[in-house]
C-alpha positions as CSV (number, residue, x, y, z in Angstrom):
1,M,3.5,17.0,-6.8
2,T,6.5,18.6,-5.2
3,E,9.6,17.5,-7.1
4,Y,11.9,15.7,-4.3
5,L,13.9,12.5,-4.6
6,D,14.0,10.0,-1.4
7,I,15.8,6.7,-1.1
8,R,14.5,3.6,-2.3
9,C,13.0,1.1,0.2
10,G,10.5,-1.6,0.0
11,D,10.7,-4.0,2.8
12,D,14.3,-2.7,3.7
13,L,16.4,0.1,2.7
14,D,17.8,-0.2,-1.0
15,L,21.9,-1.2,-0.2
16,F,22.7,1.3,-2.7
17,A,20.7,4.3,-1.4
18,R,19.5,4.6,-4.9
19,D,17.0,7.8,-5.4
20,V,13.5,7.3,-6.4
21,R,11.1,9.8,-8.1
22,P,7.9,11.4,-6.1
23,L,5.5,8.9,-7.7
24,E,7.5,6.0,-6.5
25,V,8.1,7.7,-2.9
26,L,4.0,7.9,-2.9
27,A,3.8,4.3,-3.7
28,Q,6.5,3.3,-0.8
29,D,4.4,5.2,1.4
30,I,1.3,3.7,0.7
31,Y,2.9,0.1,0.8
32,H,4.3,1.2,4.2
33,W,0.9,2.8,5.5
34,L,-0.9,-0.5,4.4
35,I,1.5,-3.1,6.3
36,T,2.2,-0.8,9.2
37,H,-0.2,-1.7,12.3
38,K,-2.1,1.3,13.5
39,G,-0.5,2.2,17.2
40,S,3.0,0.8,16.2
41,L,4.7,4.3,15.7
42,F,5.4,6.0,18.8
43,R,5.4,9.2,17.3
44,D,2.2,8.8,15.0
45,P,0.1,6.3,16.6
46,D,-2.7,6.8,14.3
47,W,-1.1,6.3,11.1
48,G,-0.9,2.6,9.4
49,F,-3.7,0.0,8.3
50,G,-2.5,-3.1,9.4
51,L,-3.2,-5.3,6.6
52,E,-1.3,-8.1,7.7
53,S,-4.1,-8.5,10.5
54,Y,-6.4,-9.9,7.7
55,L,-3.9,-12.6,6.4
56,G,-5.2,-16.2,6.8
57,K,-8.6,-15.5,6.7
58,P,-11.6,-14.4,4.5
59,L,-11.5,-10.7,3.9
60,P,-14.5,-8.2,4.7
61,T,-16.6,-6.8,1.7
62,T,-15.4,-3.3,3.1
63,L,-12.1,-3.8,3.0
64,A,-11.4,-2.1,-0.4
65,G,-13.6,0.7,0.6
66,E,-11.4,1.2,3.7
67,I,-8.5,1.1,2.0
68,E,-9.7,3.8,-0.7
69,E,-10.7,6.0,2.0
70,G,-7.3,5.8,4.0
71,I,-5.3,6.6,0.9
72,R,-7.4,9.6,0.2
73,R,-6.6,11.1,3.3
74,D,-3.0,11.5,2.0
75,D,-2.7,15.3,0.7
76,R,-0.8,14.2,-2.3
77,V,-3.6,11.9,-3.5
78,S,-6.7,13.0,-5.9
79,D,-8.3,10.0,-5.9
80,A,-7.9,6.2,-5.2
81,R,-9.5,2.9,-6.2
82,C,-8.8,-0.6,-4.9
83,T,-9.8,-3.9,-6.5
84,I,-9.4,-7.0,-4.5
85,T,-9.6,-10.8,-6.3
86,K,-9.0,-13.8,-4.9
87,V,-6.1,-15.8,-6.4
88,P,-7.2,-18.7,-8.1
89,G,-6.1,-22.2,-6.6
90,E,-4.5,-20.7,-3.6
91,E,-6.2,-20.8,-0.2
92,E,-6.9,-17.5,1.4
93,S,-4.8,-15.6,-1.2
94,Y,-5.9,-12.3,-2.6
95,R,-4.3,-9.7,-5.2
96,L,-5.0,-6.0,-4.4
97,D,-4.7,-3.7,-7.5
98,L,-4.6,0.1,-6.4
99,Q,-5.0,2.6,-8.7
100,V,-3.9,6.0,-7.3
101,E,-4.5,9.6,-9.2
102,V,-2.0,12.2,-8.4
103,D,-2.0,15.3,-10.2
104,D,-3.5,14.1,-13.3
105,Q,-1.1,11.2,-13.2
106,F,-1.8,7.6,-12.4
107,L,0.1,5.3,-10.2
108,T,-0.7,1.5,-10.1
109,I,0.4,-0.6,-7.1
110,A,-0.3,-4.1,-6.8
111,L,0.0,-6.3,-3.8
112,Q,-0.3,-10.2,-3.1
113,M,-1.6,-11.2,0.2
114,S,-1.2,-15.0,1.2
115,P,-1.3,-16.6,4.7
116,N,2.6,-16.3,4.4
117,G,2.7,-12.5,4.1
118,I,2.3,-9.2,1.9
119,V,4.3,-8.9,-1.1
120,R,4.4,-5.6,-3.5
121,V,4.3,-7.4,-7.0
122,A,4.1,-4.0,-9.1
């Protein structure tokens, strides 16, 4: 992976414009790809997954495979695995655990989905 730094941003830019390393840049890019609706970016209408469109309803059995396939399209990624589990005791809430392989390193990303939204938890 090319060694360069980028600015930390989750749901918004970091107030202090702190730098992040390449693996965290990829994690941020994957998170933003997942929460961006396809067609919402004028210059790149095919970019995005639109995970929010699944909020508050049962998830299709193919969702994990679709996420893995989309992440693998990124040139920086060697492989990707997605596991989706229902959060016990919470209606229509799920946890997505992503394991992404990059140049013999592994990146772990975890998201929590509920009818209220999507939050990156790890």
